[in-house]
Backbone as numpy.savetxt, mean C-alpha at the origin, in Angstrom:
# Nx Ny Nz CAx CAy CAz Cx Cy Cz
-12.26 7.50 -13.10 -12.51 6.10 -12.92 -11.26 5.46 -12.25
-9.95 5.78 -12.65 -8.91 5.09 -11.85 -8.79 5.51 -10.36
-9.25 6.85 -10.06 -9.33 7.34 -8.74 -10.37 6.50 -7.82
-11.50 6.20 -8.52 -12.50 5.28 -7.97 -11.99 4.02 -7.41
-11.17 3.35 -8.24 -10.52 2.07 -7.92 -9.56 2.30 -6.80
-8.77 3.24 -6.89 -7.87 3.45 -5.72 -8.43 3.74 -4.44
-9.51 4.58 -4.44 -10.33 4.95 -3.29 -10.92 3.53 -2.67
-11.45 2.77 -3.67 -12.02 1.48 -3.27 -10.96 0.57 -2.54
-9.82 0.61 -3.05 -8.71 -0.16 -2.40 -8.40 0.33 -1.07
-8.32 1.71 -0.83 -8.03 2.28 0.30 -9.18 2.00 1.40
-10.27 2.01 0.93 -11.49 1.63 1.83 -11.37 0.23 2.34
-10.92 -0.62 1.42 -10.77 -2.05 1.87 -9.60 -2.23 2.87
-8.64 -1.50 2.67 -7.40 -1.41 3.57 -7.94 -0.91 4.99
-8.66 0.20 4.90 -9.09 0.68 6.21 -9.95 -0.20 6.95
-10.79 -0.99 6.24 -11.69 -1.97 6.86 -10.83 -2.99 7.56
-9.86 -3.57 6.81 -8.93 -4.60 7.37 -8.20 -4.08 8.61
-7.78 -2.79 8.55 -6.99 -2.33 9.67 -8.02 -2.06 10.89
-9.14 -1.61 10.59 -10.11 -1.41 11.74 -10.44 -2.85 12.28
-10.52 -3.92 11.58 -10.82 -5.17 12.03 -9.66 -5.68 12.99
-8.46 -5.41 12.53 -7.19 -5.79 13.34 -7.30 -4.90 14.73
-7.64 -3.77 14.59 -7.67 -2.82 15.76 -8.76 -3.48 16.72
-9.87 -3.91 16.30 -10.87 -4.39 17.19 -10.48 -5.65 17.81
-9.71 -6.60 17.06 -9.21 -7.82 17.46 -8.16 -7.68 18.61
-7.32 -6.70 18.27 -6.15 -6.46 19.23 -6.72 -5.83 20.58
-7.63 -4.84 20.47 -8.17 -4.21 21.60 -9.15 -5.07 22.40
-9.67 -6.12 21.86 -10.68 -6.87 22.39 -10.02 -7.95 23.40
-8.80 -8.18 23.32 -7.99 -9.21 24.09 -8.39 -10.59 23.82
-9.21 -10.77 22.84 -9.58 -12.26 22.53 -9.13 -12.52 21.07
-7.97 -12.21 20.74 -7.38 -12.41 19.42 -7.19 -13.88 19.22
-7.54 -14.47 18.08 -7.07 -15.67 17.58 -5.80 -15.44 16.79
-4.78 -16.06 17.30 -3.43 -15.82 16.85 -3.38 -16.01 15.22
-3.83 -17.09 14.74 -3.78 -17.47 13.41 -4.64 -16.56 12.57
-5.87 -16.23 12.93 -6.77 -15.33 12.24 -6.24 -13.93 12.20
-5.69 -13.57 13.27 -5.04 -12.22 13.34 -3.91 -12.04 12.35
-2.91 -13.07 12.24 -1.85 -13.00 11.44 -2.35 -13.08 9.98
-3.29 -13.90 9.67 -3.91 -13.89 8.31 -4.46 -12.49 7.96
-5.13 -11.97 8.77 -5.71 -10.62 8.58 -4.61 -9.59 8.35
-3.60 -9.63 9.14 -2.55 -8.67 8.97 -1.77 -8.90 7.66
-1.67 -10.07 7.21 -1.04 -10.44 6.03 -2.01 -9.87 4.78
-3.24 -10.12 5.05 -4.10 -9.63 3.93 -3.96 -8.09 3.88
-4.04 -7.37 4.98 -3.82 -5.89 4.96 -2.49 -5.52 4.31
-1.52 -6.23 4.59 -0.21 -5.91 4.00 -0.23 -6.11 2.52
-0.85 -7.24 2.02 -0.97 -7.43 0.61 -1.89 -6.46 -0.09
-2.80 -6.00 0.62 -3.78 -4.93 0.10 -2.91 -3.65 -0.09
-2.24 -3.30 0.77 -1.35 -2.07 0.64 -0.43 -2.23 -0.55
0.20 -3.34 -0.68 1.14 -3.56 -1.79 0.32 -3.38 -3.13
-0.93 -3.96 -3.22 -1.60 -3.88 -4.37 -2.16 -2.53 -4.66
-2.42 -1.70 -3.54 -2.77 -0.37 -3.75 -1.49 0.49 -4.44
-0.36 0.21 -3.92 0.85 0.78 -4.46 1.13 0.51 -5.80
0.89 -0.83 -6.19 1.15 -1.14 -7.64 0.11 -0.46 -8.43
-1.12 -0.51 -8.08 -2.31 0.13 -8.93 -2.00 1.62 -8.92
-1.42 2.24 -7.92 -1.11 3.72 -8.01 -0.16 4.03 -9.06
1.05 3.20 -8.90 2.20 3.47 -9.78 1.76 3.20 -11.22
0.94 2.20 -11.49 0.55 1.86 -12.87 -0.37 3.02 -13.41
-1.18 3.54 -12.49 -2.08 4.61 -12.92 -1.34 5.95 -13.11
-0.48 6.24 -12.22 0.16 7.59 -12.28 1.66 7.68 -12.59
2.30 6.54 -13.10 3.67 6.63 -13.45 4.01 7.68 -14.48
3.17 7.75 -15.66 3.55 8.74 -16.64 3.51 10.26 -16.11
2.56 10.37 -15.23 2.36 11.79 -14.53 3.51 12.07 -13.70
4.02 11.07 -12.88 5.20 11.19 -12.04 6.43 11.52 -12.89
6.56 10.86 -13.87 7.81 11.02 -14.84 7.69 12.52 -15.37
6.51 12.95 -15.90 6.32 14.20 -16.56 6.63 15.40 -15.41
6.33 15.16 -14.18 6.50 16.17 -13.27 8.04 16.34 -12.80
8.72 15.33 -13.09 10.23 15.44 -12.76 10.98 15.80 -14.10
11.48 17.01 -14.04 12.20 17.48 -15.29 13.52 16.88 -15.39
14.28 16.55 -14.13 15.63 16.08 -14.16 15.47 14.59 -14.04
15.91 13.76 -15.04 15.90 12.32 -15.07 16.73 11.75 -13.93
17.81 12.53 -13.68 18.72 12.10 -12.55 18.00 12.09 -11.21
17.32 13.11 -10.98 16.34 13.36 -9.76 15.38 12.05 -9.67
14.66 11.89 -10.74 13.73 10.85 -10.76 14.44 9.45 -10.53
15.50 9.23 -11.12 16.19 7.95 -10.93 16.55 7.80 -9.53
17.08 8.83 -8.88 17.56 8.66 -7.53 16.40 8.37 -6.54
15.21 9.17 -6.81 14.04 9.00 -5.93 13.49 7.55 -6.16
13.48 7.11 -7.42 12.79 5.74 -7.65 13.65 4.76 -7.07
15.03 4.77 -7.13 15.94 3.96 -6.38 15.67 3.84 -4.99
15.48 4.94 -4.34 15.11 4.99 -2.87 13.89 4.19 -2.59
12.75 4.52 -3.37 11.49 3.84 -3.07 11.64 2.22 -3.28
12.24 1.98 -4.44 12.46 0.52 -4.66 13.31 -0.08 -3.68
14.47 0.52 -3.11 15.16 -0.02 -1.97 14.32 -0.29 -0.78
13.57 0.77 -0.39 12.83 0.69 0.85 11.68 -0.39 0.75
11.16 -0.55 -0.41 10.17 -1.56 -0.71 10.58 -2.93 -0.45
11.88 -3.21 -0.67 12.33 -4.60 -0.51 13.19 -4.82 0.67
13.49 -3.81 1.38 14.40 -4.06 2.65 13.51 -4.53 3.79
14.08 -5.26 4.61 13.48 -5.73 5.80 13.64 -4.83 6.86
C-alpha cells in the first residue's frame, strides 16, 4: 500500500512536468501560470520525498550498520535540501 501512494505521487509529478514541457515548447507560455505550475511540481517533489522518508526511514536506518555513516549521509541530504 505505501508503494501505491508513492507511485501515485510520482505519476502526479510526471503529469505536472509534462504539462510544463508542453507549455515551454509551445512558445505560448503564460508566465504566471507557468511559474505556478513549476511551484506546484516543486512542492509535489518535496511531498514525495517527505512521504518516502516517513515510509522508509526505519528500513534506511536498519540497512546502515554504522551510525556514524548514517549520520554523515543524513547531514549531507539535509544540507543539500535546504541550500540554494
